[in-house]
OpenMM code with the backbone's topology and positions (N, CA, C; nanometers):
from openmm import Vec3, app, unit

residues = "MET ASP LEU LEU ALA ALA HIS ALA LEU SER GLY CYS ASP SER VAL SER TYR PRO PHE GLY LYS GLY LYS ILE LYS ALA ILE ASN LEU VAL LEU ASN SER GLU VAL THR LEU LYS GLU PHE VAL ASN ARG VAL VAL LYS GLU GLU ALA TRP ILE GLU GLU GLY LEU SER PHE LEU SER LYS LEU TYR GLU GLY ARG GLY MET THR SER LEU ALA ASN LEU ARG CYS SER ILE PHE SER LYS LYS LYS THR HIS PRO ARG".split()
positions = [
    Vec3(7.8488, 15.8962, -7.0133),
    Vec3(7.9855, 15.9396, -7.0291),
    Vec3(8.0559, 15.8683, -7.1439),
    Vec3(8.0123, 15.7451, -7.1740),
    Vec3(8.0723, 15.6733, -7.2858),
    Vec3(8.0535, 15.7491, -7.4170),
    Vec3(7.9413, 15.8185, -7.4299),
    Vec3(7.9144, 15.8924, -7.5533),
    Vec3(8.0142, 16.0054, -7.5739),
    Vec3(8.0546, 16.0713, -7.4667),
    Vec3(8.1541, 16.1778, -7.4795),
    Vec3(8.2876, 16.1227, -7.5274),
    Vec3(8.3271, 16.0085, -7.4748),
    Vec3(8.4521, 15.9461, -7.5179),
    Vec3(8.4409, 15.8991, -7.6631),
    Vec3(8.3260, 15.8421, -7.7009),
    Vec3(8.3060, 15.7984, -7.8394),
    Vec3(8.3117, 15.9173, -7.9340),
    Vec3(8.2551, 16.0293, -7.8930),
    Vec3(8.2589, 16.1508, -7.9747),
    Vec3(8.4030, 16.1961, -7.9960),
    Vec3(8.4813, 16.1975, -7.8913),
    Vec3(8.6205, 16.2416, -7.9017),
    Vec3(8.7046, 16.1439, -7.9842),
    Vec3(8.6859, 16.0129, -7.9633),
    Vec3(8.7646, 15.9132, -8.0358),
    Vec3(8.7260, 15.9033, -8.1831),
    Vec3(8.6038, 15.9430, -8.2164),
    Vec3(8.5608, 15.9347, -8.3557),
    Vec3(8.5857, 16.0645, -8.4314),
    Vec3(8.6543, 16.1561, -8.3665),
    Vec3(8.6921, 16.2806, -8.4326),
    Vec3(8.6099, 16.3976, -8.3843),
    Vec3(8.6781, 16.5040, -8.3524),
    Vec3(8.6124, 16.6278, -8.3130),
    Vec3(8.7044, 16.7424, -8.3535),
    Vec3(8.6795, 16.8610, -8.3063),
    Vec3(8.7566, 16.9770, -8.3493),
    Vec3(8.9048, 16.9673, -8.3145),
    Vec3(8.9383, 16.8944, -8.2097),
    Vec3(9.0775, 16.8928, -8.1643),
    Vec3(9.1538, 16.7645, -8.1964),
    Vec3(9.0873, 16.6637, -8.2513),
    Vec3(9.1555, 16.5394, -8.2866),
    Vec3(9.1140, 16.4942, -8.4263),
    Vec3(9.1978, 16.4126, -8.4896),
    Vec3(9.1637, 16.3598, -8.6209),
    Vec3(9.0570, 16.2510, -8.6066),
    Vec3(9.0080, 16.2037, -8.7191),
    Vec3(8.9014, 16.1041, -8.7153),
    Vec3(8.9469, 15.9747, -8.7829),
    Vec3(8.8846, 15.8621, -8.7458),
    Vec3(8.9155, 15.7353, -8.8133),
    Vec3(8.8656, 15.7406, -8.9582),
    Vec3(8.9518, 15.7104, -9.0537),
    Vec3(8.9195, 15.7216, -9.1953),
    Vec3(8.8019, 15.6314, -9.2334),
    Vec3(8.7030, 15.6904, -9.2973),
    Vec3(8.5907, 15.6155, -9.3504),
    Vec3(8.4879, 15.5709, -9.2481),
    Vec3(8.5014, 15.6129, -9.1261),
    Vec3(8.4072, 15.5740, -9.0210),
    Vec3(8.3474, 15.6998, -8.9613),
    Vec3(8.2170, 15.7060, -8.9574),
    Vec3(8.1501, 15.8247, -8.9078),
    Vec3(8.1126, 15.8165, -8.7621),
    Vec3(8.0643, 15.9278, -8.7131),
    Vec3(8.0238, 15.9356, -8.5732),
    Vec3(7.9075, 15.8425, -8.5428),
    Vec3(7.8177, 15.8258, -8.6372),
    Vec3(7.6992, 15.7427, -8.6116),
    Vec3(7.7399, 15.5995, -8.5807),
    Vec3(7.8302, 15.5433, -8.6584),
    Vec3(7.8759, 15.4063, -8.6318),
    Vec3(7.9463, 15.3988, -8.4968),
    Vec3(8.0292, 15.4977, -8.4669),
    Vec3(8.1022, 15.4984, -8.3400),
    Vec3(8.0064, 15.5082, -8.2216),
    Vec3(7.9098, 15.5942, -8.2307),
    Vec3(7.8149, 15.6114, -8.1209),
    Vec3(7.7249, 15.4893, -8.1072),
    Vec3(7.6884, 15.4276, -8.2200),
    Vec3(7.6071, 15.3058, -8.2128),
    Vec3(7.6813, 15.1916, -8.1443),
    Vec3(7.8130, 15.1856, -8.1598),
    Vec3(7.8909, 15.0836, -8.0881),
    Vec3(7.8703, 15.0965, -7.9373),
    Vec3(7.8712, 15.2198, -7.8900),
    Vec3(7.8538, 15.2442, -7.7462),
    Vec3(7.7088, 15.2204, -7.7054),
    Vec3(7.6145, 15.2715, -7.7840),
    Vec3(7.4735, 15.2570, -7.7486),
    Vec3(7.4284, 15.1113, -7.7493),
    Vec3(7.4846, 15.0308, -7.8382),
    Vec3(7.4493, 14.8890, -7.8453),
    Vec3(7.5320, 14.8036, -7.7494),
    Vec3(7.6102, 14.8695, -7.6650),
    Vec3(7.6922, 14.8037, -7.5625),
    Vec3(7.7926, 14.7050, -7.6214),
    Vec3(7.8368, 14.7309, -7.7451),
    Vec3(7.9394, 14.6456, -7.8045),
    Vec3(8.0761, 14.6783, -7.7468),
    Vec3(8.0920, 14.7988, -7.6980),
    Vec3(8.2184, 14.8417, -7.6400),
    Vec3(8.1889, 14.9454, -7.5321),
    Vec3(8.2675, 14.9437, -7.4259),
    Vec3(8.2524, 15.0457, -7.3222),
    Vec3(8.3771, 15.1327, -7.3207),
    Vec3(8.3578, 15.2555, -7.2808),
    Vec3(8.4684, 15.3506, -7.2738),
    Vec3(8.4743, 15.4135, -7.1351),
    Vec3(8.4465, 15.3356, -7.0352),
    Vec3(8.4402, 15.3856, -6.8975),
    Vec3(8.5748, 15.4340, -6.8451),
    Vec3(8.6838, 15.3733, -6.8915),
    Vec3(8.8165, 15.4119, -6.8424),
    Vec3(8.8548, 15.5537, -6.8853),
    Vec3(8.7948, 15.6041, -6.9920),
    Vec3(8.8287, 15.7377, -7.0404),
    Vec3(8.7774, 15.8489, -6.9492),
    Vec3(8.6820, 15.8186, -6.8637),
    Vec3(8.6324, 15.9191, -6.7696),
    Vec3(8.6829, 15.8946, -6.6273),
    Vec3(8.7586, 15.7875, -6.6087),
    Vec3(8.8163, 15.7554, -6.4791),
    Vec3(8.9451, 15.8366, -6.4614),
    Vec3(8.9521, 15.9168, -6.3586),
    Vec3(9.0665, 16.0069, -6.3391),
    Vec3(9.1906, 15.9384, -6.2841),
    Vec3(9.1759, 15.8213, -6.2271),
    Vec3(9.2909, 15.7552, -6.1644),
    Vec3(9.3304, 15.6258, -6.2356),
    Vec3(9.2969, 15.6138, -6.3605),
    Vec3(9.3263, 15.4920, -6.4356),
    Vec3(9.4666, 15.4992, -6.4945),
    Vec3(9.5266, 15.3835, -6.5132),
    Vec3(9.6598, 15.3777, -6.5737),
    Vec3(9.6494, 15.3901, -6.7251),
    Vec3(9.7568, 15.4363, -6.7863),
    Vec3(9.7607, 15.4581, -6.9309),
    Vec3(9.7316, 15.3296, -7.0081),
    Vec3(9.7756, 15.2155, -6.9572),
    Vec3(9.7534, 15.0883, -7.0251),
    Vec3(9.6046, 15.0592, -7.0423),
    Vec3(9.5236, 15.0974, -6.9440),
    Vec3(9.3791, 15.0755, -6.9531),
    Vec3(9.3182, 15.1617, -7.0632),
    Vec3(9.3665, 15.2851, -7.0780),
    Vec3(9.3185, 15.3710, -7.1870),
    Vec3(9.3541, 15.3097, -7.3214),
    Vec3(9.4776, 15.2637, -7.3334),
    Vec3(9.5233, 15.2059, -7.4601),
    Vec3(9.4402, 15.0820, -7.4937),
    Vec3(9.4188, 14.9963, -7.3957),
    Vec3(9.3416, 14.8744, -7.4182),
    Vec3(9.1985, 14.9063, -7.4599),
    Vec3(9.1363, 15.0008, -7.3935),
    Vec3(8.9989, 15.0370, -7.4259),
    Vec3(8.9894, 15.1069, -7.5608),
    Vec3(9.0853, 15.1933, -7.5906),
    Vec3(9.0885, 15.2601, -7.7206),
    Vec3(9.1091, 15.1609, -7.8339),
    Vec3(9.1971, 15.0630, -7.8139),
    Vec3(9.2200, 14.9592, -7.9136),
    Vec3(9.0938, 14.8761, -7.9343),
    Vec3(9.0263, 14.8435, -7.8275),
    Vec3(8.9008, 14.7688, -7.8378),
    Vec3(8.7980, 14.8469, -7.9191),
    Vec3(8.7887, 14.9768, -7.8929),
    Vec3(8.6953, 15.0629, -7.9655),
    Vec3(8.7283, 15.0658, -8.1148),
    Vec3(8.8551, 15.0909, -8.1481),
    Vec3(8.8946, 15.0985, -8.2884),
    Vec3(8.8815, 14.9631, -8.3584),
    Vec3(8.9111, 14.8546, -8.2880),
    Vec3(8.8956, 14.7211, -8.3453),
    Vec3(8.7507, 14.6946, -8.3819),
    Vec3(8.6616, 14.7256, -8.2921),
    Vec3(8.5187, 14.7065, -8.3188),
    Vec3(8.4715, 14.7990, -8.4298),
    Vec3(8.5240, 14.9194, -8.4332),
    Vec3(8.4831, 15.0168, -8.5341),
    Vec3(8.5207, 14.9688, -8.6736),
    Vec3(8.6399, 14.9137, -8.6900),
    Vec3(8.6866, 14.8721, -8.8216),
    Vec3(8.6597, 14.7255, -8.8539),
    Vec3(8.6764, 14.6377, -8.7593),
    Vec3(8.6734, 14.4951, -8.7878),
    Vec3(8.5543, 14.4215, -8.7276),
    Vec3(8.5049, 14.4713, -8.6175),
    Vec3(8.3982, 14.4011, -8.5494),
    Vec3(8.4466, 14.2936, -8.4537),
    Vec3(8.5780, 14.2824, -8.4380),
    Vec3(8.6346, 14.1843, -8.3436),
    Vec3(8.7569, 14.2452, -8.2778),
    Vec3(8.7954, 14.1888, -8.1664),
    Vec3(8.9084, 14.2430, -8.0921),
    Vec3(9.0420, 14.2118, -8.1572),
    Vec3(9.1336, 14.3065, -8.1509),
    Vec3(9.2688, 14.2878, -8.2007),
    Vec3(9.3633, 14.3052, -8.0818),
    Vec3(9.4851, 14.2552, -8.0961),
    Vec3(9.5796, 14.2613, -7.9846),
    Vec3(9.6689, 14.3844, -7.9876),
    Vec3(9.6785, 14.4503, -8.1043),
    Vec3(9.7607, 14.5708, -8.1124),
    Vec3(9.7154, 14.6556, -8.2313),
    Vec3(9.7553, 14.7812, -8.2303),
    Vec3(9.7240, 14.8680, -8.3435),
    Vec3(9.7945, 14.8205, -8.4699),
    Vec3(9.9140, 14.7661, -8.4553),
    Vec3(9.9863, 14.7133, -8.5710),
    Vec3(9.9074, 14.5999, -8.6364),
    Vec3(9.8525, 14.5100, -8.5564),
    Vec3(9.7718, 14.4004, -8.6106),
    Vec3(9.6451, 14.4528, -8.6772),
    Vec3(9.5836, 14.5540, -8.6167),
    Vec3(9.4643, 14.6141, -8.6750),
    Vec3(9.4971, 14.6777, -8.8099),
    Vec3(9.6053, 14.7545, -8.8154),
    Vec3(9.6465, 14.8174, -8.9419),
    Vec3(9.6765, 14.7127, -9.0481),
    Vec3(9.7461, 14.6073, -9.0106),
    Vec3(9.7805, 14.5008, -9.1043),
    Vec3(9.6540, 14.4337, -9.1575),
    Vec3(9.5586, 14.4080, -9.0715),
    Vec3(9.4335, 14.3454, -9.1120),
    Vec3(9.3558, 14.4342, -9.2088),
    Vec3(9.3491, 14.5633, -9.1790),
    Vec3(9.2792, 14.6572, -9.2675),
    Vec3(9.3492, 14.6643, -9.4026),
    Vec3(9.4812, 14.6736, -9.4001),
    Vec3(9.5586, 14.6819, -9.5235),
    Vec3(9.5408, 14.5567, -9.6094),
    Vec3(9.5437, 14.4400, -9.5448),
    Vec3(9.5347, 14.3150, -9.6202),
    Vec3(9.3975, 14.2942, -9.6828),
    Vec3(9.2955, 14.3600, -9.6331),
    Vec3(9.1614, 14.3471, -9.6888),
    Vec3(9.1409, 14.4307, -9.8145),
    Vec3(9.2300, 14.5268, -9.8354),
    Vec3(9.2178, 14.6104, -9.9552),
    Vec3(9.2483, 14.5258, -10.0781),
    Vec3(9.1698, 14.5457, -10.1803),
    Vec3(9.1898, 14.4694, -10.3032),
    Vec3(9.2894, 14.5419, -10.3923),
    Vec3(9.3765, 14.4658, -10.4510),
    Vec3(9.4698, 14.5241, -10.5467),
    Vec3(9.4205, 14.4909, -10.6865),
    Vec3(9.4409, 14.5837, -10.7772),
    Vec3(9.3963, 14.5650, -10.9140),
    Vec3(9.5179, 14.5363, -11.0020),
    Vec3(9.5191, 14.4204, -11.0699),
    Vec3(9.6327, 14.3912, -11.1591),
    Vec3(9.6334, 14.4857, -11.2792),
    Vec3(9.7503, 14.5173, -11.3253),
    Vec3(9.7627, 14.6073, -11.4415),
    Vec3(9.8000, 14.5303, -11.5632),
] * unit.nanometer
topology = app.Topology()
chain = topology.addChain("A")
for resn in residues:
    res = topology.addResidue(resn, chain)
    for name in ("N", "CA", "C"):
        topology.addAtom(name, app.Element.getBySymbol(name[0]), res)
């Protein structure tokens, strides 16, 4: 079931995809047990658990380590971009 959630979170016909990250990397995260997405198939889970698990997935997908919020993840990704002096 984790693979279905990884497929949906990494982009499919009805949702956008994480920029620059393909399905293979996303699915390998699940197959290598680096991240679990069990809460996405749980029908009685609270929204906070989905958010926490989704953040963990995206953090691992982009950074390889856990982040505390999407804002921190975005800031980290942005700060890694190199600027070219003119």
